[in-house]
C-alpha positions in Angstrom: 7.3 16.0 -16.2 9.7 13.2 -16.3 8.0 10.0 -17.8 9.8 6.6 -18.6 7.6 7.0 -22.0 4.5 8.7 -23.6 2.3 6.2 -24.9 -0.4 7.6 -27.7 -2.9 5.7 -29.5 -4.1 6.8 -32.5 -4.6 5.7 -36.3 -4.9 9.3 -37.6 -1.8 11.2 -38.8 -3.4 14.5 -38.0 -4.0 13.4 -34.2 -0.3 12.0 -33.8 1.0 15.3 -35.1 -1.5 17.5 -32.7 -0.1 15.2 -29.9 3.4 15.6 -30.6 3.0 19.6 -30.6 1.2 19.0 -27.2 4.2 17.4 -25.8 6.8 19.1 -27.9 9.0 20.0 -24.6 9.1 16.4 -23.8 9.6 15.2 -27.3 12.5 17.7 -28.0 14.3 16.4 -24.7 14.1 12.9 -26.1 11.6 11.3 -23.8 10.8 8.0 -25.4 7.5 8.3 -27.6 5.5 5.1 -28.3 2.6 5.7 -31.1 0.5 2.8 -31.7 -3.6 2.0 -32.3 -5.8 2.7 -29.6 -6.2 -0.9 -28.6 -2.6 -1.1 -28.2 -2.1 1.7 -26.1 -5.0 0.7 -23.6 -3.3 -2.9 -23.3 0.1 -1.0 -22.5 -1.3 0.9 -19.7 -3.3 -2.0 -18.1 -0.4 -4.4 -18.6 2.1 -2.0 -17.0 0.2 -1.4 -13.9 -0.9 -5.2 -13.8 2.7 -6.2 -13.8 3.6 -3.7 -10.9 0.6 -5.1 -8.7 1.8 -8.6 -9.5 5.4 -7.8 -8.4 3.6 -6.3 -4.8 1.6 -9.3 -4.6 4.4 -11.6 -5.0 6.6 -10.0 -2.3 3.7 -9.8 -0.2 3.2 -13.7 -0.4 6.9 -14.2 0.1 6.7 -12.1 3.3 4.2 -14.6 4.9 6.8 -17.5 4.2 9.8 -15.5 5.4 8.0 -15.2 8.8 7.4 -18.9 8.9 11.3 -20.1 8.0 12.7 -17.1 9.8 13.9 -15.0 6.9 13.7 -11.5 6.6 11.9 -10.2 3.6 13.6 -6.8 3.5 16.9 -8.5 3.0 15.2 -10.9 0.6 14.0 -8.0 -1.3 16.8 -6.1 -1.5 19.0 -8.7 -2.9 16.5 -9.6 -5.4 16.4 -6.2 -6.7 20.5 -6.0 -6.8 19.5 -8.5 -10.1 19.4 -6.0 -13.1 16.5 -8.3 -14.3 13.9 -7.7 -11.5 15.1 -4.1 -9.9 14.1 -3.2 -6.3 11.1 -1.0 -7.7 7.6 -2.2 -6.2 9.2 -5.0 -4.4 8.5 -4.0 -0.7 6.4 -5.8 1.6 3.3 -4.4 3.3 -0.3 -4.3 4.1 -1.2 -4.6 0.1 -1.8 -2.2 -2.9 -4.3 0.2 -3.2 -4.9 3.6 -4.6 -7.2 4.3 -8.1 -5.0 2.5 -10.7 -3.6 -1.0 -9.5 -7.1 -2.2 -8.3 -9.1 -0.8 -11.4 -6.5 -1.8 -14.0 -6.0 -5.4 -13.0 -9.7 -5.6 -12.9 -10.0 -4.1 -16.2 -7.3 -6.4 -17.9 -9.4 -9.5 -16.1 -12.5 -8.3 -17.6 -11.2 -7.7 -21.3 -9.7 -11.2 -20.9 -12.7 -12.7 -20.0 -14.8 -11.1 -22.6 -12.5 -12.6 -25.3 -12.6 -16.0 -23.8 -9.4 -16.2 -21.8 -8.3 -16.1 -18.2 -5.5 -14.0 -16.8 -4.6 -16.3 -14.2 -1.2 -14.3 -12.7 -3.4 -11.1 -12.5 -6.4 -13.1 -11.2 -4.1 -14.6 -8.4 -2.5 -11.3 -7.4 -6.0 -9.6 -7.2 -6.5 -12.5 -4.6 -3.4 -12.4 -3.0 -3.8 -8.9 -2.3 -7.4 -9.0 -0.7 -5.7 -12.1 1.5 -2.8 -9.8 2.5 -5.0 -7.3 4.1 -7.2 -9.7 5.7 -3.4 -11.2 7.1 -2.7 -8.0 8.5 -6.0 -7.9 10.5 -4.9 -11.3 11.7 -1.4 -10.5 12.6 -2.6 -7.8 14.9 -5.2 -10.0 16.4 -2.7 -13.0 17.1 -0.4 -10.4 18.3 -2.3 -9.0 20.8 -4.1 -12.2 21.8 -7.6 -10.1 21.3 -8.4 -6.6 20.6 -11.7 -6.4 22.3 -12.0 -3.3 23.9 -8.5 -2.5 23.1 -7.6 0.9 22.0 -5.5 0.8 18.9 -4.0 3.9 17.3 -3.7 3.7 13.5 -1.1 6.1 11.8 -2.0 6.6 8.2 -5.1 6.3 6.1 -4.4 7.3 2.5 -2.7 4.3 0.0 0.4 6.0 -0.1 2.0 9.0 1.5 1.6 12.6 -0.1 -1.5 12.1 -1.0 -5.3 12.0 0.4 -6.4 9.2 -1.9 -8.2 6.4 0.1 -9.3 4.7 -2.9 -8.9 0.7 -2.0 -6.6 1.7 0.9 -5.5 -1.2 2.9 -6.6 1.0 5.8 -10.3 0.4 4.9 -10.1 -3.2 5.4 -7.9 -3.4 8.2 -9.8 -1.0 10.2 -13.3 -2.4 9.5 -11.9 -6.0 10.6 -10.5 -4.7 13.7 -13.6 -2.9 14.4 -15.8 -6.0 13.8 -13.5 -7.8 16.4 -14.4 -5.1 19.1 -11.4 -2.8 18.7 -11.3 0.9 19.6 -9.6 2.9 16.7 -8.0 6.6 17.1 -6.5 7.1 13.8 -4.5 10.6 12.3 -3.4 10.9 8.5 -1.8 14.3 7.7 -3.8 14.6 4.8 -6.7 11.9 4.3 -8.9 12.4 7.5 -11.8 14.7 6.0 -11.7 11.9 3.1 -12.1 9.2 5.6 -14.8 11.2 7.8 -17.1 12.0 4.4 -16.8 9.0 2.1 -15.3 6.0 4.3 -16.1 5.4 7.7 -19.5 6.9 7.4 -21.0 4.6 9.6 -18.2 3.2 11.8 -17.1 5.1 15.3 -13.6 6.3 14.7 -12.0 9.2 16.7 -9.5 11.1 14.9 -6.8 12.7 16.4 -4.8 16.0 15.5 -1.1 14.4 15.3 0.2 11.1 15.9 1.3 12.0 19.5 -2.3 12.4 20.6 -3.5 9.6 18.4 -1.4 7.1 20.7 -2.5 8.7 24.1 -3.8 5.6 26.3 -3.6 3.2 23.2 -2.6 -0.4 23.8 -1.2 -0.8 20.1 0.3 1.4 17.4 0.0 0.4 13.9 1.5 2.2 11.0 -0.2 2.0 7.7 1.0 4.6 5.4 4.8 5.6 5.2 4.3 9.1 5.6 8.0 10.8 6.3 6.8 12.0 9.7 6.1 8.8 10.8 9.7 7.3 10.3 11.5 9.4 13.2 8.9 8.9 15.8 9.8 9.6 19.3 9.4 6.1 20.5 10.4 7.2 24.2 7.3 9.6 24.3 4.9 7.3 22.6 5.9 4.4 24.9 5.3 6.7 28.2 1.7 7.5 26.5 0.5 4.3 26.0 -1.2 1.7 28.3 0.2 -1.5 26.6 2.9 -1.2 24.1 2.3 -3.3 20.7 4.0 -1.7 17.8 3.0 -3.0 14.2 5.0 -1.8 11.9 3.1 -2.9 8.5 5.2 -0.7 6.4 8.7 -2.0 7.6 10.0 1.3 8.1 11.6 0.8 11.5 14.6 -1.5 12.7 13.1 -4.1 15.0 16.2 -3.8 17.7 15.3 0.0 17.9 11.7 -0.5 18.4 12.4 -3.4 21.1 15.3 -1.1 23.1 12.2 1.4 23.5 10.0 -1.2 25.2 7.7 -2.2 22.7 6.8 -5.7 21.2 7.5 -5.3 17.5 5.7 -6.7 14.4 6.8 -6.2 11.0 5.8 -7.9 7.6 7.9 -10.9 6.9 10.5 -10.1 9.5 
């Protein structure tokens, strides 16, 4: 109800007037309207989402370099975002993007380009970088723990973002399957997405589902935060520490301060930190 702009693709004056009536409350409130032909409207949609996907892929690649040189990607992102030409939106390192829009629209833009004899090199690279980032998270967990075989890992968050049950292209899918393939035992909890996970995603895989975040970590060797639900931002670290066997803490959304997690006794692993 509060759009940055409303894009309407049409070459019909009658359709344009009809759509103005549909969106009249927003039109009267001076929300920007863009009227254009269908091809331009479609390109605006794909181009906008692809640009945001590129931005995410870029900061995720930077996070890998930040770890190598001893820099902190959170401070890098914050300073970059203070530049008005860049802004801080969609500039947060993590396990990769997912959902229904970014994966679909980046691929659509590349497909349209190929149909016209062109290559969207930057967007294609973002798609590749995003897949690599998901795999990198599996490697981060494996290297951090030495081995995940027969280790119990508590996964907090399955949906591709908070406040949804949507698991389409969620990083959790690639990461959990990678850990299972290496012999890990997974116990997962998500406030909304577990039914989708059971019915549509992890049908063949053996995964245990917890009733809440605290039952998920019982007797676990590691905890992995994959979705930044608000209830995961203020975990009782002392209670979690006492419930676990080993104490690896993989904060793949960078929602905790290292010093706080380490003070509670955990080995902390963030992204690009």
